[in-house]
N, C-alpha and C positions, 0 to 999 in steps of 0.2 A: 192739552198743551204740558201737563205735569207728566203725563205718561212719555211723553217724548223727550223731556228733560231727563226723566228718570232713566231712560234707554242710554242716552247719551252719558249719564256719569257711570253707569255699568260699563260701557264701551272704555271709558279712560280708566276705569279700575283695570280692567283686563290688561290694557295696554300697558300700564305702570306694572302690573304683577310679571306679565311676559317679560319687560324690559329688565326687571330685576334679576329674574332667571337668566337671562342671557348674561348680563353684566356678571353675575356669579360664575356663571360657566366660563366666560372669557377670562375672568379672575384666576380661577382654577387652571385653566389650559397655560396661562403665562406663568403662574407658578411652577407649573410642571416643566414649561420649557426652561426656567430659572434654574431649577435642579439640574436638568441634564446640562446645560451650558456649563454651570457651576463645576459638575462632575468631569466633564471634558476638559475645562481649564486646569483642574486640579491635576488630571492626569498628564496633560501636556507639560505642565510645570514641573512635575517629578522627573518625567523622562528628560526633560531639557536639562536640569538639576545633575541627575544620575550620569548623563552624558558628559556634562562639564567636568564632575568630578572624576570622572573615569580619565577622561584626556590629561586632567591636571596631573593625575597620579601617573600617567604614563610617561608624561614628559620628564616629572620629577625623577622617576625611576631610571630613565635614559640617561639624564645629567649625573645621577649619583653613582651609578654602577656599570655603565659602560666605558669600559677604559679608552676606547677608541673616540670618545665624544670630543675630547680637547685637540684630537689631532685629525678632525674632520678636515682642517686646512693645511694638513701635512702631507707632503709629496716625497714619493721615494722612486728612484730609476736604478736598475740594475739588480733588482731583487733575486733573480733566478740563478742559481748554480747547479752545473751538471758535472759530475765525477763519474769516470769510467775506468777501466783498467789502465787506459793511457795516463791516469793521474796517481797510479801506485809508483811510490818512489820513496826513497831515503829521506831524511830531514835535510840533509845538505842539498840534494836537488830541489826539495819542497822550497827553500829559502830562497832558491833561485829561480824559482817558477815565474809565470805571468801572474800578475795581480788581478783582482776583481776589484771595480770600484762602485761604491755603493754611495749615490748623491742623494741628499734629502734636505728639504726646505720647511722652515716654520713660517707659515703665512698668517699665524695668529697675532692676536696683541698683547701675548704674555710669554715669559720664558717657558720652556719646557725640561722637564728632568725626564730622561728615557733610558730604556735599556734595548739593546739590539740583540735577537735570538736568530738562530740557525733553526730551521724547522723542516720537517718532510714535506715535500710537495706532492701530496696524495694525487692530485690531478695528475701530475706526470706519470708517477708509477701506475696508474690504472690503464694508461695508453701504452705502455710497454709490458713486453713479456718478459719481465726478469725480476719478478718478485723472489725468486728462490736465491738470486744474486746480489740481493741488498747488502750494503755493508752496514754494519752496526756502527752507531754513532761512536764508540769508544775508538774506532780504527780511523776515524778522521781527523786530521791534523790541521792547524792552520797557525798563520803568523801575522800580526797586525803592523808590525815594524821591520818585517825582512831580516829580523836577527835572533827573535825568541820564538822558540816552538811551542804551542799550547795544544791542550786536547780538550775535550768535553768531560767534565766530572759526572754529569747526569743529563737527563732526558730534556730538561729545559734548554741546553745548549746555548746559554748565554755567552755572548762574545765580549759584549762590552757593555758599559753604561756611560752617560754624559749629559750634558745639558746644552741646549741651542737656545740662543735668544730670539725674541720675537723678530718678526719680517727678516730673517737671516738664513743663510745657506750653509750647508756642511757637507762632508763627504768621508767616507772610511775605505781605506785601501786594505785589502785583505787577501792572503794567499791561503788557498786549499789544497790538501793533497792527501792520498790515501796511504796508511802505514805499509811498508814494504814488506811486513810480514804475511800479506794477503797474497795468495797465489790463485792464477787463473782469472775469470771474469768478476768484474765488480761493478756495481752500480751505486749512485746515491744521487738522488734528486732533491735539492733543497732550494728554500727560498729565505729571505731576510724577513724579520717581523719586527717592527718596532712598537714598543708600547711605552705608555707615558707611567712615570714613577711619582707619587705622592710629593708634593712639595713639603719637606720636613720643616721648614721655616715659617710657613703659614697656619 
């Protein structure tokens, strides 16, 4: 009888011993998984923060440095101008020539100070076989009031500056012609560009 009891005790000790090993092994596996999960969560967290910071800086730089940001609700019509040999004329004829009308609207909620420039329309020049007949900007003349003759003093070709109130429309009438000192074929493809000026009062 005593022998039988002794055998039962040994069996229980073995069970307890084996159970302890299994529990230790299980705890080790759980800790290993915890370390893996923690590492993965840290990586995901770092990637999320990095992307958020990048997008935040990207938006801020767009607002700060893109001059067209506040003109996103600005619309223009009548931007293109084509000048050819038919537009070579004297100042007297130029002042009587047909005018070009540029319409623009400010659909934003704030007033906008702007400049309007005349620029080379590169896309149009790419389509024509006339690059050797392009007129220099010094030879282009224009008038805003039909009385005063003006020329461009530099490559920025600034036509005028002004201010347009929020939720309002405005327009610009302008006459273009080519100085009559030009002989033979002449071409100029231009377009109007509007840029916002910084509000000096703010």
